[in-house]
C-alpha positions as semicolon CSV with decimal commas, in nm:
position;residue;x (nm);y (nm);z (nm)
1;M;18,731;6,421;4,117
2;K;18,575;6,182;4,366
3;I;18,745;6,178;4,709
4;Y;18,720;5,915;4,981
5;Y;18,748;6,084;5,322
6;A;18,921;5,842;5,564
7;H;18,910;5,953;5,926
8;H;18,885;5,808;6,274
9;M;18,540;5,714;6,397
10;Y;18,598;5,943;6,698
11;K;18,549;6,230;6,454
12;Y;18,213;6,107;6,322
13;G;17,940;6,364;6,379
14;T;18,177;6,621;6,534
15;E;18,277;6,976;6,451
16;I;18,620;6,837;6,354
17;E;18,459;6,620;6,086
18;K;18,263;6,920;5,954
19;F;18,579;7,133;5,953
20;E;18,783;6,870;5,766
21;I;18,511;6,825;5,503
22;E;18,497;7,201;5,444
23;L;18,877;7,210;5,425
24;I;18,877;6,935;5,160
25;K;18,611;7,122;4,959
26;E;18,811;7,445;4,985
27;K;19,146;7,294;4,886
28;L;19,031;7,038;4,627
29;K;18,783;7,242;4,427
30;N;18,488;7,075;4,253
31;C;18,544;6,741;4,426
32;K;18,273;6,503;4,537
33;I;18,340;6,363;4,884
34;L;18,248;6,010;4,985
35;N;18,228;6,006;5,366
36;P;18,194;5,659;5,521
37;N;17,999;5,830;5,800
38;G;17,664;5,854;5,623
39;D;17,750;5,775;5,261
40;I;17,802;5,402;5,311
41;N;17,522;5,176;5,436
42;F;17,673;4,928;5,682
43;S;17,337;4,780;5,793
44;N;17,394;4,447;5,612
45;C;17,743;4,401;5,757
46;N;17,783;4,144;6,033
47;N;18,133;4,236;6,150
48;G;18,423;4,476;6,111
49;E;18,579;4,278;5,826
50;E;18,262;4,308;5,617
51;E;18,247;4,680;5,697
52;M;18,606;4,730;5,579
53;N;18,541;4,532;5,260
54;L;18,248;4,762;5,189
55;C;18,475;5,063;5,251
56;Y;18,733;4,923;5,005
57;E;18,459;4,862;4,748
58;N;18,350;5,225;4,777
59;L;18,709;5,350;4,778
60;S;18,771;5,165;4,452
61;S;18,523;5,399;4,278
62;C;18,716;5,706;4,395
63;D;19,004;5,891;4,231
64;A;19,180;5,978;4,554
65;I;19,178;5,945;4,931
66;V;19,217;6,219;5,191
67;F;19,299;6,096;5,540
68;S;19,345;6,260;5,876
69;S;19,491;6,149;6,205
70;L;19,454;6,212;6,574
71;S;19,786;6,379;6,662
72;G;19,971;6,160;6,413
73;I;19,794;5,837;6,516
74;I;19,557;5,646;6,290
75;G;19,339;5,346;6,356
76;K;19,343;5,014;6,176
77;G;19,059;5,115;5,943
78;V;19,224;5,434;5,817
79;F;19,556;5,249;5,786
80;G;19,389;4,980;5,574
81;E;19,216;5,239;5,356
82;V;19,542;5,427;5,290
83;M;19,724;5,102;5,208
84;Y;19,439;4,998;4,974
85;A;19,455;5,336;4,798
86;N;19,832;5,305;4,762
87;R;19,811;4,951;4,617
88;N;19,550;5,071;4,368
89;D;19,742;5,379;4,252
90;K;19,501;5,633;4,398
91;D;19,623;5,983;4,478
92;I;19,673;6,020;4,853
93;Y;19,627;6,342;5,050
94;Y;19,681;6,407;5,421
95;I;19,524;6,676;5,636
96;E;19,799;6,844;5,837
97;N;19,794;7,182;6,010
98;D;19,476;7,297;5,836
99;E;19,619;7,202;5,496
100;V;19,536;6,924;5,252
101;K;19,871;6,806;5,120
102;K;19,937;6,557;4,841
103;V;20,150;6,270;4,968
104;E;20,451;6,161;4,766
105;D;20,573;5,892;5,007
106;F;20,494;5,785;5,360
107;K;20,605;5,557;5,639
108;F;20,407;5,433;5,934
109;K;20,525;5,277;6,257
110;I;20,287;4,994;6,338
111;L;20,186;5,017;6,703
112;N;19,919;4,746;6,682
113;R;19,787;4,824;7,030
114;S;19,426;4,796;6,918
115;N;19,200;4,880;6,628
116;R;19,164;5,233;6,764
117;I;19,538;5,302;6,801
118;Y;19,708;5,111;6,524
119;A;19,984;5,311;6,357
120;K;20,184;5,629;6,402
121;I;20,276;5,842;6,105
122;N;20,655;5,826;6,101
123;N;20,741;6,027;5,794
124;I;20,543;6,180;5,511
125;E;20,699;6,342;5,207
126;F;20,467;6,581;5,030
127;K;20,462;6,648;4,661
128;K;20,608;6,990;4,596
129;V;20,361;7,222;4,428
130;V;20,512;7,477;4,193
131;K;20,303;7,792;4,172
132;K;20,318;7,991;3,850
């Protein structure tokens, strides 16, 4: 399974990013992670719109998306990536409390204060996993 890891740019190159990647690998065994921080070459992009289009192009080759927030807040880029994944019937996972949970349904409250603080996660329903 190929996973697109959507996360805030504040996490790029940090211990949090490393931790979340290891968490994804631990919880979603045998997955290949596409991390926009390093796995996508943005050097030919002239603006943010071109960068996001390149992200969507890469996301389209993935089976699923895993996204994280900053205390329940996501930026415009992560919001767009999650919406793109939803429109294209990709599996969606959310990192919450050191868990990677499959999302059944979600709601966001659009804050639209800036690209950095764009939406608040209002409600997420997780798919129930039945253990045998």
